[in-house]
C-alpha beads as a LAMMPS data file, in Angstrom:
LAMMPS data file: protein, C-alpha beads

237 atoms
236 bonds

1 atom types
1 bond types

-500.0 500.0 xlo xhi
-500.0 500.0 ylo yhi
-500.0 500.0 zlo zhi

Masses

1 110.0

Atoms # bond

1 1 1 -436.949 -383.146 -180.254
2 1 1 -436.299 -384.251 -183.835
3 1 1 -432.961 -385.911 -184.631
4 1 1 -431.577 -386.472 -188.132
5 1 1 -429.266 -389.487 -188.381
6 1 1 -426.493 -389.703 -190.965
7 1 1 -424.404 -392.709 -191.988
8 1 1 -420.921 -391.601 -193.016
9 1 1 -419.172 -394.534 -194.638
10 1 1 -416.833 -394.907 -197.605
11 1 1 -413.504 -396.309 -198.798
12 1 1 -411.665 -393.175 -197.615
13 1 1 -412.537 -390.261 -195.346
14 1 1 -410.502 -387.265 -194.189
15 1 1 -411.653 -384.795 -191.541
16 1 1 -409.028 -382.086 -191.243
17 1 1 -409.282 -379.541 -188.431
18 1 1 -405.766 -378.084 -188.272
19 1 1 -404.131 -379.032 -191.580
20 1 1 -401.457 -376.611 -192.697
21 1 1 -398.914 -376.435 -195.507
22 1 1 -397.442 -379.813 -196.509
23 1 1 -398.963 -381.984 -193.748
24 1 1 -402.731 -382.574 -194.110
25 1 1 -403.949 -384.493 -191.085
26 1 1 -407.337 -385.980 -190.263
27 1 1 -409.378 -386.218 -187.093
28 1 1 -410.403 -389.696 -185.950
29 1 1 -414.055 -388.729 -186.432
30 1 1 -416.062 -386.273 -188.601
31 1 1 -415.773 -382.605 -187.649
32 1 1 -418.796 -380.373 -187.251
33 1 1 -417.514 -377.966 -189.924
34 1 1 -417.164 -380.782 -192.489
35 1 1 -420.663 -382.128 -191.808
36 1 1 -422.168 -378.637 -192.086
37 1 1 -420.265 -378.242 -195.361
38 1 1 -421.745 -381.528 -196.585
39 1 1 -425.251 -380.325 -195.692
40 1 1 -424.700 -376.989 -197.434
41 1 1 -423.426 -378.789 -200.540
42 1 1 -426.486 -381.037 -200.600
43 1 1 -428.711 -377.936 -200.520
44 1 1 -426.734 -376.264 -203.311
45 1 1 -425.452 -373.338 -201.258
46 1 1 -422.553 -371.300 -202.601
47 1 1 -419.423 -370.831 -200.476
48 1 1 -420.339 -367.260 -199.622
49 1 1 -423.962 -368.026 -198.701
50 1 1 -425.237 -367.571 -195.167
51 1 1 -425.089 -370.719 -192.997
52 1 1 -426.487 -369.215 -189.800
53 1 1 -429.360 -371.737 -189.618
54 1 1 -426.909 -374.658 -189.714
55 1 1 -424.610 -373.332 -187.006
56 1 1 -427.101 -374.050 -184.222
57 1 1 -427.518 -377.745 -184.995
58 1 1 -426.863 -379.979 -181.997
59 1 1 -424.109 -382.348 -183.115
60 1 1 -422.855 -385.763 -182.042
61 1 1 -420.836 -388.598 -183.608
62 1 1 -420.642 -392.280 -182.691
63 1 1 -417.594 -394.181 -183.925
64 1 1 -419.017 -397.508 -185.101
65 1 1 -415.895 -398.639 -186.987
66 1 1 -412.770 -396.501 -186.473
67 1 1 -410.992 -397.555 -189.658
68 1 1 -407.263 -397.525 -190.323
69 1 1 -405.103 -394.410 -190.651
70 1 1 -403.337 -394.316 -194.041
71 1 1 -401.358 -391.627 -195.849
72 1 1 -400.566 -390.616 -199.392
73 1 1 -397.820 -388.396 -200.805
74 1 1 -398.929 -385.975 -203.507
75 1 1 -397.536 -383.154 -205.573
76 1 1 -399.129 -380.640 -207.920
77 1 1 -398.207 -379.075 -211.235
78 1 1 -399.617 -375.951 -212.830
79 1 1 -399.257 -374.445 -216.304
80 1 1 -395.791 -372.891 -216.653
81 1 1 -395.217 -373.452 -212.935
82 1 1 -392.682 -375.687 -211.274
83 1 1 -393.907 -378.622 -209.218
84 1 1 -395.406 -377.674 -205.875
85 1 1 -393.868 -379.077 -202.658
86 1 1 -394.599 -382.706 -201.842
87 1 1 -397.519 -383.013 -199.404
88 1 1 -398.460 -385.837 -197.061
89 1 1 -402.207 -386.357 -196.697
90 1 1 -403.819 -388.616 -194.137
91 1 1 -407.081 -390.557 -194.507
92 1 1 -409.242 -393.001 -192.599
93 1 1 -409.737 -396.205 -194.542
94 1 1 -412.860 -398.375 -194.119
95 1 1 -414.394 -396.300 -191.303
96 1 1 -418.075 -395.949 -190.392
97 1 1 -419.701 -393.216 -188.306
98 1 1 -423.194 -392.427 -187.046
99 1 1 -423.880 -388.675 -186.886
100 1 1 -426.877 -387.232 -185.004
101 1 1 -428.124 -383.688 -185.661
102 1 1 -430.741 -382.015 -183.479
103 1 1 -432.976 -379.082 -184.475
104 1 1 -436.603 -378.302 -185.283
105 1 1 -438.413 -380.725 -187.584
106 1 1 -438.826 -378.315 -190.513
107 1 1 -435.092 -377.673 -190.866
108 1 1 -434.162 -381.352 -190.494
109 1 1 -436.804 -382.528 -192.963
110 1 1 -435.367 -380.135 -195.548
111 1 1 -431.856 -381.415 -194.904
112 1 1 -433.052 -385.014 -195.150
113 1 1 -434.560 -384.378 -198.582
114 1 1 -431.453 -382.503 -199.745
115 1 1 -429.190 -385.411 -198.759
116 1 1 -431.405 -387.840 -200.661
117 1 1 -431.359 -385.588 -203.761
118 1 1 -428.162 -383.485 -203.435
119 1 1 -427.628 -380.423 -205.614
120 1 1 -423.825 -380.791 -205.539
121 1 1 -421.702 -383.950 -205.151
122 1 1 -421.200 -385.072 -201.558
123 1 1 -417.843 -386.081 -200.131
124 1 1 -416.406 -387.156 -196.787
125 1 1 -414.066 -384.308 -195.925
126 1 1 -412.185 -384.164 -199.247
127 1 1 -413.446 -384.277 -202.819
128 1 1 -411.586 -387.525 -203.460
129 1 1 -413.654 -389.265 -200.744
130 1 1 -417.175 -390.088 -202.000
131 1 1 -419.629 -391.615 -199.499
132 1 1 -421.500 -394.878 -199.579
133 1 1 -425.236 -394.360 -199.924
134 1 1 -427.631 -393.734 -198.355
135 1 1 -426.128 -390.905 -196.292
136 1 1 -429.370 -389.935 -194.557
137 1 1 -431.057 -392.489 -192.288
138 1 1 -434.075 -390.243 -191.692
139 1 1 -435.539 -388.567 -188.619
140 1 1 -436.182 -390.029 -185.179
141 1 1 -437.764 -388.534 -182.076
142 1 1 -435.491 -388.361 -179.023
143 1 1 -435.015 -385.877 -176.190
144 1 1 -431.330 -385.309 -176.976
145 1 1 -428.679 -386.109 -179.558
146 1 1 -426.785 -388.425 -177.200
147 1 1 -429.883 -390.549 -176.626
148 1 1 -430.245 -391.158 -180.359
149 1 1 -426.616 -392.270 -180.479
150 1 1 -427.283 -394.765 -177.674
151 1 1 -430.202 -396.558 -179.324
152 1 1 -429.515 -396.784 -183.070
153 1 1 -428.230 -400.237 -184.162
154 1 1 -424.487 -400.732 -184.552
155 1 1 -423.536 -400.098 -188.198
156 1 1 -420.110 -401.760 -188.377
157 1 1 -419.350 -404.302 -191.111
158 1 1 -420.152 -407.936 -190.293
159 1 1 -416.460 -408.931 -190.193
160 1 1 -415.721 -406.105 -187.750
161 1 1 -418.643 -407.111 -185.533
162 1 1 -417.344 -410.679 -185.341
163 1 1 -413.937 -409.458 -184.170
164 1 1 -415.230 -406.806 -181.741
165 1 1 -418.497 -408.312 -180.557
166 1 1 -420.174 -406.190 -177.908
167 1 1 -417.366 -403.608 -177.701
168 1 1 -418.228 -400.234 -176.177
169 1 1 -418.540 -397.401 -178.701
170 1 1 -416.888 -393.995 -178.457
171 1 1 -419.073 -390.892 -178.747
172 1 1 -417.961 -387.315 -179.423
173 1 1 -420.636 -384.645 -179.128
174 1 1 -421.284 -381.041 -178.186
175 1 1 -420.633 -380.780 -174.455
176 1 1 -424.117 -379.430 -173.730
177 1 1 -425.601 -382.578 -175.335
178 1 1 -423.833 -384.935 -172.919
179 1 1 -425.369 -383.899 -169.613
180 1 1 -425.304 -387.375 -168.092
181 1 1 -421.707 -388.219 -168.959
182 1 1 -419.835 -387.192 -165.807
183 1 1 -416.840 -389.371 -166.692
184 1 1 -416.356 -387.947 -170.168
185 1 1 -413.234 -386.094 -171.321
186 1 1 -414.047 -382.471 -172.119
187 1 1 -411.903 -380.571 -174.630
188 1 1 -412.213 -377.871 -177.282
189 1 1 -411.617 -377.814 -181.022
190 1 1 -411.917 -375.119 -183.688
191 1 1 -414.412 -376.767 -186.032
192 1 1 -417.519 -374.600 -185.689
193 1 1 -417.686 -372.796 -189.065
194 1 1 -418.604 -369.124 -189.232
195 1 1 -418.044 -368.717 -192.975
196 1 1 -417.012 -370.919 -195.924
197 1 1 -416.213 -367.879 -198.067
198 1 1 -412.820 -366.771 -199.356
199 1 1 -411.789 -365.902 -195.794
200 1 1 -412.833 -369.044 -193.968
201 1 1 -413.497 -368.527 -190.288
202 1 1 -414.055 -371.016 -187.478
203 1 1 -415.045 -370.743 -183.836
204 1 1 -414.039 -373.017 -180.968
205 1 1 -416.630 -375.413 -179.555
206 1 1 -416.483 -377.583 -176.445
207 1 1 -416.854 -381.330 -176.965
208 1 1 -417.209 -384.312 -174.650
209 1 1 -415.736 -387.771 -175.388
210 1 1 -417.042 -390.870 -173.664
211 1 1 -417.978 -394.491 -174.310
212 1 1 -421.424 -396.046 -174.311
213 1 1 -422.671 -399.659 -174.134
214 1 1 -423.022 -401.327 -177.512
215 1 1 -426.702 -401.113 -178.592
216 1 1 -426.435 -404.593 -180.166
217 1 1 -425.783 -406.326 -176.858
218 1 1 -423.447 -406.839 -173.881
219 1 1 -419.681 -406.768 -174.140
220 1 1 -417.446 -409.864 -174.127
221 1 1 -416.792 -409.692 -170.361
222 1 1 -420.508 -409.543 -169.599
223 1 1 -421.193 -412.424 -172.006
224 1 1 -418.584 -414.626 -170.341
225 1 1 -420.077 -413.876 -166.926
226 1 1 -423.542 -414.926 -168.080
227 1 1 -422.230 -418.041 -169.853
228 1 1 -420.654 -419.430 -166.644
229 1 1 -423.349 -420.051 -163.971
230 1 1 -422.684 -419.541 -160.292
231 1 1 -421.104 -422.685 -158.838
232 1 1 -420.393 -423.619 -155.237
233 1 1 -417.887 -426.537 -155.150
234 1 1 -418.842 -427.264 -151.519
235 1 1 -422.550 -427.646 -152.240
236 1 1 -422.257 -431.474 -152.316
237 1 1 -421.049 -431.686 -148.720

Bonds

1 1 1 2
2 1 2 3
3 1 3 4
4 1 4 5
5 1 5 6
6 1 6 7
7 1 7 8
8 1 8 9
9 1 9 10
10 1 10 11
11 1 11 12
12 1 12 13
13 1 13 14
14 1 14 15
15 1 15 16
16 1 16 17
17 1 17 18
18 1 18 19
19 1 19 20
20 1 20 21
21 1 21 22
22 1 22 23
23 1 23 24
24 1 24 25
25 1 25 26
26 1 26 27
27 1 27 28
28 1 28 29
29 1 29 30
30 1 30 31
31 1 31 32
32 1 32 33
33 1 33 34
34 1 34 35
35 1 35 36
36 1 36 37
37 1 37 38
38 1 38 39
39 1 39 40
40 1 40 41
41 1 41 42
42 1 42 43
43 1 43 44
44 1 44 45
45 1 45 46
46 1 46 47
47 1 47 48
48 1 48 49
49 1 49 50
50 1 50 51
51 1 51 52
52 1 52 53
53 1 53 54
54 1 54 55
55 1 55 56
56 1 56 57
57 1 57 58
58 1 58 59
59 1 59 60
60 1 60 61
61 1 61 62
62 1 62 63
63 1 63 64
64 1 64 65
65 1 65 66
66 1 66 67
67 1 67 68
68 1 68 69
69 1 69 70
70 1 70 71
71 1 71 72
72 1 72 73
73 1 73 74
74 1 74 75
75 1 75 76
76 1 76 77
77 1 77 78
78 1 78 79
79 1 79 80
80 1 80 81
81 1 81 82
82 1 82 83
83 1 83 84
84 1 84 85
85 1 85 86
86 1 86 87
87 1 87 88
88 1 88 89
89 1 89 90
90 1 90 91
91 1 91 92
92 1 92 93
93 1 93 94
94 1 94 95
95 1 95 96
96 1 96 97
97 1 97 98
98 1 98 99
99 1 99 100
100 1 100 101
101 1 101 102
102 1 102 103
103 1 103 104
104 1 104 105
105 1 105 106
106 1 106 107
107 1 107 108
108 1 108 109
109 1 109 110
110 1 110 111
111 1 111 112
112 1 112 113
113 1 113 114
114 1 114 115
115 1 115 116
116 1 116 117
117 1 117 118
118 1 118 119
119 1 119 120
120 1 120 121
121 1 121 122
122 1 122 123
123 1 123 124
124 1 124 125
125 1 125 126
126 1 126 127
127 1 127 128
128 1 128 129
129 1 129 130
130 1 130 131
131 1 131 132
132 1 132 133
133 1 133 134
134 1 134 135
135 1 135 136
136 1 136 137
137 1 137 138
138 1 138 139
139 1 139 140
140 1 140 141
141 1 141 142
142 1 142 143
143 1 143 144
144 1 144 145
145 1 145 146
146 1 146 147
147 1 147 148
148 1 148 149
149 1 149 150
150 1 150 151
151 1 151 152
152 1 152 153
153 1 153 154
154 1 154 155
155 1 155 156
156 1 156 157
157 1 157 158
158 1 158 159
159 1 159 160
160 1 160 161
161 1 161 162
162 1 162 163
163 1 163 164
164 1 164 165
165 1 165 166
166 1 166 167
167 1 167 168
168 1 168 169
169 1 169 170
170 1 170 171
171 1 171 172
172 1 172 173
173 1 173 174
174 1 174 175
175 1 175 176
176 1 176 177
177 1 177 178
178 1 178 179
179 1 179 180
180 1 180 181
181 1 181 182
182 1 182 183
183 1 183 184
184 1 184 185
185 1 185 186
186 1 186 187
187 1 187 188
188 1 188 189
189 1 189 190
190 1 190 191
191 1 191 192
192 1 192 193
193 1 193 194
194 1 194 195
195 1 195 196
196 1 196 197
197 1 197 198
198 1 198 199
199 1 199 200
200 1 200 201
201 1 201 202
202 1 202 203
203 1 203 204
204 1 204 205
205 1 205 206
206 1 206 207
207 1 207 208
208 1 208 209
209 1 209 210
210 1 210 211
211 1 211 212
212 1 212 213
213 1 213 214
214 1 214 215
215 1 215 216
216 1 216 217
217 1 217 218
218 1 218 219
219 1 219 220
220 1 220 221
221 1 221 222
222 1 222 223
223 1 223 224
224 1 224 225
225 1 225 226
226 1 226 227
227 1 227 228
228 1 228 229
229 1 229 230
230 1 230 231
231 1 231 232
232 1 232 233
233 1 233 234
234 1 234 235
235 1 235 236
236 1 236 237
């Protein structure tokens, strides 16, 4: 199976899934609807265009650097209109994510090229959140999305790696892509887009959350165990 890997990194990101009225929240990781929107933007699709081929992508996210939750208060003004209500908008600052998308090679190769030469500007959830480049890391061959998330090198910043050396990484993926994760937490969220048109519609998908060993090496507890050899204080007697 072909897997397309994306690197979602930037100064600010915001992945809303239930934002309403004056409070605009963000998920702790990219939503499937936002990533599909990013792909559609890269290909130059209009909001009313069909996205049926993108809806069946297998989807998984690995949280390499969770970032810090920050918020901003904003208001809006229009011509001859009084100021709109004050809104509070939440963002993730300095976060990094690895996204894995599974599908047939032809579709993923087209998406890879579109991300490298996007038709429309790309952004991480909101238009004020441009990504670092490159976004696409290319295609790999794995049996499932979750296997690709297990093997790709850790993409956190060097300072974060020094502070969290060998930490286990959280993964959030489509539940049917996590067949071996019996200890995962299964939940549902309404971030499977059906239409980006004037009447936006979303379906509910089932996701599984779990943690995996760090692909860059053992965790701190395992390192300490290996650093201290077995010792029998009575061996001299």
